[in-house]
N, C-alpha and C positions, 0 to 999 in steps of 0.2 A: 503494499499499500505505499503511495507517494507522501510526501509530508503537505502538499498541498490537500489531499484526500482527507488525512488525517485533521488537516484546520479545520475543514469543511465540515465534518462530522462533530469537532468541538463546538464551532461556531453553532451548529444545527441544536445539539444538546443545550447549550445555553440558553438559546432563543426560547426552546421548547418550555424549559424549567419555570424561566421567567413570565412565558406566556400562562403557565397553569396558575402561578399566583396572581399573575393580571386578570384573569378570568374569574378566579376564586372572590379576588375584592369585588370586580364588577357584577358579581351574581350575589354578593352579600353573603358570601361562604364563609370568607373572612371580613369583619368588621375592623375598624383601627383599634379596638379593644383586643379582640383575638389576636391581630398582627402582634400586639405588645407581648403577648402573652407566648407566641410563636418565636419572636427574638427574644424572651426571656429563655425558653428553651433550648434555643440554639446557643445562647452565652453562657447558660448556667449548667447543662447537661451534656450536650451534643459536642459542642466544641472543646471544652475538657476531655472527654473523651478520646477524641481525635486527637489532643495535644499528646496525650500519654502514650496512646496507640504508635504514633509515628516516630517520636523517640525510643519507643521500645524496640520499633522495627529496624532503628540505625543501629542498635546495639550491636557489635562485633562488624563493623560493615565491610572491614577485609579491604580497607582502602591505605595503601602506604603511607606511613606517618608523615613524610614529606609533603606528599601530595595533599594530605589532608590537612596538614597546619597551611599549605598555599591557598585552597580553598577556603579555609575558615577565616583567614587574613583578608583575601578578598572582597568574599562576601560581607565580613563586617566592615571594612572602609567603604565597600560601595553604598551598604545602605546607609551609613552614617553621613555620609556625604549628601546622599539625597535627602537624608533629614535636614543638613541644614541648608541645602539647596532651597527646598520647603518655604523656609524663612524669608530667603532672599529674591526669590521668585515671583511672589506673588504680592505685591504693593497696592495691586488696584481691586485685590477683594475685600470683603469687608465682613467684619464680625464672624460669624460661624463658618463663612465661605472658606475662609484661610485654612481653619481647621480640615476641612473636607479635602482642600489642595493639597496640604502638607501632607495628609495621611495616606491619599493615593498617590502623590509623589515617591514617598517612600518605599512603599509594600504594595506587592504586585499577586496577581492571582498564579503564581510560578509553580505550585504544585500540582494543580488541576489541569493548567494546558501545560506546563512543562513537562512532566512525566511522558506523556505518549512520543511528543516531539523529542525529545534527548534521546528516548529508547530507541526510536527509528532512527535516527541520525549517530548515534555512538552504541548502541548497544546495551548490555547489563554493565558494562564499566561506567558508562553515561551515568546510568540509572543510580549506582553507588555516589560518583561526584555530585549529583543533585542532591541526594539525600545529606551529604555534608554542608554543600552550600547553603542549603535550608535552615542549617541550625541557628545561625545568626538572625536570620530574618524572622524566625519564629521566636527567639527571645527578645527581639527589639517590638515585634509587633504586640505580644504581651505582655510588655512591660512599658515601653514608652508609649505606644501606639495607643494601648489601651487608657493610659494615664491623661492622653490627651482630652479623649473625651468624658472621663470619668471628672476633670477639673469644673467643669459646669456643676456636677452634684457635690462633689467634696473639694472645693478650690483651696488652692495654696498648699505649704507643705508642711503643715500642722501636723500632729501625732495623728488625729483622727483620719486626717485625709490620706495620710500615710498607712495607716493602718487598713482603712478600707480597699485602698489600691493593692496591699499585699495580700489581704486576704480574697482578692476577688478569685472565683474558682479557675479562671484560666490563667493565673499567675500561678497559684497553687500548684497547677497540673504541669506548668514547666519546670517548676523546682523536683516535682515528683517523676517528671519523664527525664530532665537531665540526670537526675541520679540513678534512675533505671537504665539510662544508656552509658553513663559513666562507669558504673559498676557492674556491668552485663548481667544485671539481675534477671532471671526468667521469670516472666509471669505465668500464673497457672494457666493451662490451656482454657480452661471454663472462661476466666477473668480476660484473658487476652481476645478471645472470640467475642466476647461480650461487648468488650470497650471500642473493638473494631466495627463490628455491626453498627453502633449506636453511632460512631466517628464517620462512618461512611454518609451518614446523614447529612453532613455539613455544608457540601455543595449545594446540593438539590434544595435544603431549607432556606441558605441564604439567597439562593436564586429567585426562589418563591416570595421572600420577604421584598427583594428589588422590585419583583413583579408587583407585589401589592403597593409599592412606594409609586411605581410607574403609572398605575391604575387611576391615582389622583392627582397626577400633573399633568402640565401642559406639552405633550408630546410636539406640539410644533415649535417648541422653543427647546428639544433636544440638545442640539448643539450650538449652545451658545458661546461666545468668546472664552468664557473661562474654559469650559469643557474642552475646546478645540486647544486651547494653549496647555492645558494640562494632558490632553492625550499627546501633544507634541513632546513634550517634557518627559513623559512615561515611555512611551514608545520608541522615540529616536534619539533624543538629547542623550539622557543617562546611559543608553547602551553603547551609541556609538562613541562617545566619550570614553568608556571605559573599555570597547576594544582597543582605541587609539593607546589608551596607557599600557595595557598590557601587550601590544605589539612592540610599543617602543622599550619594554621592559624584559623582551623576548621570553615570554611565560609560554609555557608548552601549550600548542595548538589546541590538543584536547579541553584543556582546563580553559583555555581563553573562549573555546566556543561553548563550552557549556554555560561558564559564567555570563556572557555576551547574551546569550539567549535569554537566560532566566532573569535579566535585568530587563529584557524586552518586552516581558508579558503585560497584559492589560491588569488595569486598578484591580485591587484585591476585593473580591465578593461581599466582604465582612464591613467593608466601608459605609454602605447604606444600612447594613443592620446594627453596627454601633452608632450611628447618628440616630437611627431611630429609636434606640434605647435610651441613648443621653440626651435628648432634645435636640439635637443638632441639626444641622439644614439635611434631612435625608432626602430629599427632591434633587439635590445637587450631586449627593451620593451616589442617588441611583443613575442620574445620567453620565455620571463618570465612568461607571461601571460600564453600563450598554454602550456606550459610545468608544470607550477606549478598547472594548472586547471586540467590538465589529470593525475597528479600524485596524485591528491586530492581524486580521486576514491577509491585510495587503503589505504591512510593514515588515511583520516575521520573515516571510519568503526572502524579501528584500534584505535583510539583516544576515539571512543565511548565506545570502550567495556573496558576502563580502569576507565570510569565515573560511 
């Protein structure tokens, strides 16, 4: 199967999952109140299971230590720079818009889109590289990224706000998952399969939440200037800048290819879900997810040609 076919299939799956949420809201199967419950289910049960599960699967990945270290450093540096870029690139945005744009700039849907693409290009070795590259992304997303949205609920660096952020189920899951991965702790089979099955609901539920938000949005204004700008930064500026730096440093071509492609993925699907849960600009978050996902069908093959 060609990489373009893989991309088209992924696009179709994403659109159908969002359509399911869109129709559920339009038909009043999901109301604003039930969307909040669905979002809570996602953030407090499904995502924590998914986080622990992916860390457990990455335990003992078999990647050589030098490669493991390179991937960790590249991923951490790329995501930290993307976070800093988020503060510099959106002076025209207002209020909650900045939060959405910063989050969508820093964090991508690399796991859902990246896995089949990387596997198709680089095989099982590429999948191992992806697993390592995702570690800093997950740690930053569920620490700094989550705190960005929680600030509205528990603002400031006070003790109460810090404890609230630290005890969030996703943060607890990151600590537990990192411990399982670092110590190669085997999970009981029934427990591992349970969290795997629950965690597999992450993408469908996230995209259905996006669909419910879009059902209440003005779709004629889907691609406004902010969304277009974010899409350019997310899909082109960041990955092309990373590719140039890695080429200058003569990094291994496979490490370069995996890293560049993963940084070229569309905005994380949880962008809209987090904004909805913490009273942010959920409509802008949903638009960023949808538009960057659609445009990635064009940009990803172009970037692949440069590798």
